[in-house]
C-alpha angles and dihedrals in degrees: 000000000000119000091244091054091052093048091050091049093053093043090051090053092048090051092048094247094122136028129246087245091060092046092052091046090057095043091052087066087066126126092016146346117230112225090168093237091048138021104215112214105223091169095063097089089055092049102036105021096247133064124255111286119225115235099203100187110108094015126107121243090249092052093049092049093050093048090047090052092049092051094043092057091064108023137062100214126038131190128191118183131199088025123162126218090254090060092052090047089058094045100043098068089054095043111026091183091063116110132206117217099198099190092048093040090227133138111205134179121191118184095159124040111230124200111190099170144340088234112110132234113211117205117199128187123198093211141008090253089062093058097095090061091042090051091053087058093045096050092044093051093046094051088049088058106262134132108241132191125195127214111174137187098021100133127155094262085078104023092172087072091062094044090055086069096049093126092052091051089057096046095059127096093206130011124209113200117197116191141155130183105052093344096226097143094082092059092049092051091044089057093053104048141051098215130087115285118203112201121207116190115206132206090239113123148071127292100292089053084078092210093303100323093113092053091046093053092046091053093046090051096048116139091206113100127233097039123134120187129212129192125291113288090358102141090151092056091050092052092047090052091048088051091052092048093052094043090053091057093235095131126077121255 
């Protein structure tokens, strides 16, 4: 349940537009609604500032649709990650305003524009093959209410490409660096800026990349300060961390 929804509910009761029975019925669904196969956390927006996000991988289309419906009844903006086209096809007839971001594999629905801050999140990808993970971070951050800028294919094999965007690096409040192979780009960026850098290793690479493990270990062992690392291919997690950093007021205006 979003804060605005709760305020409206209480104001309607105060104005006599709804009964105490209806108010209690809604409040009983806090902190969660039991769908048997899922316990939907309607309290999360009040605690964390954004509703529960649906992780679609491993769920059936029917399960995703029912969770989406439950969240949509009480929240303005909905996000479903790792979603296939078939899931969007089932959601879209019910919610025409829903959008499918194919590259990011995200279904989003925004019924209320949110503007958290004028401070910018910059998302970098080392290579073109890393863009799907980068796009997951971009779409997530945008739906959460942030201004996002993309700079793609600026990996260390051609470091001059990154340096061409030096001014943009220094205009961002938080930088998300998405890289596969050996994952060196995060360390390079961390050595150039004084803002938080969130490193996202990807599973892009040849055999000794070990599906992203080599990039993960490189990022964890970085000697550059100010770098946090999320899990392999976790663009969503990087955007959520960037959101938390900006909400906390830890980044410069």
